[in-house]
C-alpha positions in Angstrom: 103.4 167.1 23.1 104.4 163.7 22.0 103.6 160.3 22.3 107.3 158.5 22.0 108.2 154.6 21.1 109.2 153.0 24.3 112.5 151.4 24.0 112.7 147.9 24.8 115.1 145.4 25.6 118.3 144.9 24.2 118.3 148.6 23.1 121.7 149.7 24.8 120.1 153.2 25.8 118.2 151.2 28.6 121.9 150.6 30.5 122.8 154.0 30.1 122.8 155.6 33.8 121.1 159.1 33.7 122.3 162.4 34.0 121.1 164.5 37.0 118.5 167.5 36.1 120.4 170.5 36.8 117.8 173.2 35.0 114.3 173.1 35.8 113.3 174.6 32.3 111.3 173.7 29.1 113.2 170.7 28.1 112.5 169.0 31.4 108.8 169.9 31.2 109.0 168.7 27.7 110.2 165.1 28.6 107.8 165.1 31.5 105.1 166.0 29.0 106.3 163.1 26.6 106.2 160.7 29.3 102.7 161.7 30.4 101.7 161.2 26.5 103.4 157.7 26.3 102.2 156.2 29.5 98.4 157.3 29.0 98.5 155.9 25.5 99.2 152.6 27.0 98.7 150.3 30.2 101.1 150.8 33.2 101.8 153.0 36.1 105.1 154.2 35.7 107.6 155.8 33.0 111.1 156.7 33.0 113.1 158.9 30.9 115.5 156.3 29.9 112.2 154.4 28.2 111.7 156.8 25.7 115.4 157.7 25.0 116.2 160.8 27.3 119.1 160.7 29.6 117.4 162.9 32.5 117.0 161.6 35.5 113.3 161.7 36.0 110.1 159.5 35.9 106.3 159.7 36.4 104.2 157.1 38.3 100.6 156.4 38.8 100.5 153.4 41.2 96.5 153.6 41.6 95.5 154.2 37.9 92.4 153.5 36.9 92.8 152.2 33.4 88.9 152.6 32.6 89.2 156.4 33.2 91.3 159.1 31.5 92.3 161.1 34.2 96.0 162.0 34.4 96.8 161.5 38.2 100.5 161.1 37.8 103.0 162.5 40.0 106.9 163.5 38.7 110.0 162.5 40.8 113.3 164.2 39.7 116.8 163.3 40.7 115.4 160.6 43.3 117.8 159.2 45.6 117.2 156.3 48.2 117.8 157.6 51.4 117.0 154.5 53.7 115.2 151.6 53.0 113.8 148.7 55.2 112.8 145.3 55.2 112.2 143.0 52.3 109.3 141.6 50.5 108.7 140.2 47.0 107.0 141.8 43.6 105.0 139.2 42.3 104.9 138.9 38.7 106.3 142.3 38.0 106.3 143.3 34.7 107.7 146.3 32.5 106.9 148.0 28.8 110.7 147.6 28.1 110.6 143.7 28.7 107.6 143.1 26.8 105.6 139.5 27.7 108.0 139.0 30.5 106.6 138.6 34.6 109.4 138.2 37.1 109.2 137.8 40.9 111.6 140.7 42.2 113.0 140.9 45.7 112.2 144.6 46.5 112.6 146.6 50.0 109.5 146.7 52.0 109.6 150.3 53.0 111.8 153.3 51.9 112.2 157.0 51.9 113.1 158.8 48.7 114.5 162.3 48.0 114.2 164.2 45.2 112.4 166.9 43.3 109.0 167.6 41.8 108.8 169.2 38.1 109.0 172.9 39.8 112.5 171.9 41.5 111.1 172.0 45.1 112.6 169.1 47.3 110.4 166.3 48.1 110.7 163.4 50.2 108.7 160.3 49.8 107.9 157.7 52.9 106.5 154.5 50.8 105.6 151.0 51.2 103.3 148.5 49.7 102.6 148.9 46.2 104.1 152.3 46.0 107.2 151.0 47.3 107.5 148.9 44.5 106.7 151.3 41.7 109.2 153.6 42.9 112.3 151.1 43.0 111.2 149.9 39.6 111.5 153.2 38.3 114.6 154.2 39.8 115.9 150.8 38.6 115.5 152.4 34.8 117.3 155.5 35.7 120.2 153.3 37.1 120.0 151.1 33.9 118.9 148.3 35.7 116.5 146.1 33.9 113.9 143.3 34.8 115.5 141.0 32.6 118.5 141.2 35.0 116.3 138.9 37.3 116.9 136.1 34.5 119.6 133.5 34.8 121.8 133.1 31.6 119.8 130.3 30.2 116.6 132.1 30.8 117.8 135.4 28.9 118.6 133.8 26.2 115.6 132.0 25.4 113.7 135.4 26.3 115.9 137.4 23.9 115.4 134.7 21.4 111.6 135.1 22.2 110.9 131.2 22.9 110.2 131.2 26.4 106.8 132.2 28.5 105.7 133.1 31.4 105.0 129.9 33.6 101.5 130.4 35.6 102.1 129.8 39.2 100.5 129.7 42.6 100.3 133.5 42.7 99.3 133.9 39.0 102.0 134.6 36.4 104.7 134.1 39.0 107.3 135.1 37.0 109.6 132.0 36.5 110.1 131.2 32.8 109.2 127.7 31.3 109.5 126.4 27.5 106.0 125.4 26.7 104.9 124.7 23.0 101.9 127.0 22.0 100.3 123.6 21.4 100.9 121.8 24.5 98.7 121.6 27.5 98.8 124.5 29.8 101.0 124.2 32.7 97.9 125.8 34.8 96.0 122.7 35.0 93.3 123.9 33.0 92.1 121.7 30.0 93.3 124.0 27.3 96.1 124.2 25.1 98.8 127.0 26.4 97.9 128.9 23.4 94.3 129.4 24.3 95.4 129.9 28.1 98.4 131.7 29.7 100.1 131.8 26.1 98.0 134.6 25.2 99.9 136.8 28.0 
């Protein structure tokens, strides 16, 4: 198949809600294969159809991917619907290929049940918690036109869009908050290095 270009914010196509898959045919299979080729050409643990410009309601995920191996161990979820969620957690320093260099702390459900279909059209029900639950919620957000940039305050979004802001190191690593730091300023993590030589590389 084909390695596709990953769309990035503020591409308007990322805001469009996807359409339910009605036919589990070669069109869907082609999108799934393109998602896989694209995901495994870079880092990451999931990729949704809108990120490669498709309007189909499908994503792939490989939450425990070993980036040092070439094995493709991804799963496919079509037409996902969150049946129920429970509890709350925080996804620290969540990132996204469609929002390069951005890291954000995102409130997420701690547990959830998701109904959908596999690539052959067979019904599936996933009960997830921990990291898998976070990955599923992130990809489902993409199918609904929700982006990581939605977690930013207006002034933060303006700065991110202008390319003037970087992630600020915090107690949980790159904690998702953004701070205006010059590349030649001392790194706010407390090291003796300048920002460009330390966390400014992220």
